[in-house]
C-alpha positions in Angstrom: 216.2 8.6 172.5 212.6 8.0 172.4 210.5 10.9 170.5 208.6 13.0 171.9 205.0 13.0 172.6 202.6 15.5 170.6 200.4 16.5 172.5 196.4 17.0 171.6 194.8 19.5 169.9 193.3 22.6 171.6 190.1 23.4 171.3 189.5 26.2 168.5 188.4 28.6 170.4 189.1 32.4 172.0 190.2 32.6 174.7 189.6 36.8 174.8 185.7 36.5 174.8 185.2 34.4 178.4 186.4 37.9 179.3 183.0 39.6 181.4 180.9 36.2 180.9 179.2 35.2 184.3 181.2 32.4 185.4 179.1 29.2 185.0 178.3 30.4 182.0 181.9 30.6 181.5 182.4 27.4 182.0 179.6 25.6 179.9 180.5 27.3 177.0 184.6 25.7 177.5 183.5 22.3 178.2 180.6 23.2 174.7 183.4 24.1 172.5 186.0 20.7 173.7 188.3 22.4 177.2 188.8 19.3 178.8 189.7 20.9 181.9 188.6 24.2 182.8 190.1 25.8 186.2 188.4 28.9 187.8 190.6 30.8 190.3 190.2 34.1 192.5 192.0 37.0 192.0 195.3 37.0 192.9 195.7 32.6 193.5 198.9 31.1 194.0 199.2 28.9 191.5 201.7 26.3 189.7 202.7 27.3 186.3 202.9 24.2 184.9 201.3 23.5 181.5 198.3 21.1 180.7 196.8 20.5 177.0 193.3 21.1 177.3 192.8 22.9 179.8 191.4 26.6 180.1 192.2 29.0 183.1 189.4 32.0 184.2 190.0 34.4 186.9 186.9 35.1 188.4 186.1 38.4 190.5 182.3 38.7 191.4 181.6 35.7 189.6 182.6 37.5 186.3 185.4 36.4 184.7 187.9 39.3 184.4 191.1 37.4 182.9 191.4 33.8 180.8 194.9 31.3 179.9 195.0 28.3 178.7 197.5 26.0 179.6 
């Protein structure tokens, strides 16, 4: 059986630090920190739960990040 590939390293970043930031500022900061994919979602959005290395997710309400998680 072939070995499982090693996923790329995640940026050394604290997702909780994005909560309360304006959505645009949060996205700029995430890209500077090295996240390759930044996804902004409205509250209650229906999404697939696949894990994607290098992605940070923002739940945005009234242009402010209210929740943040990786994958």
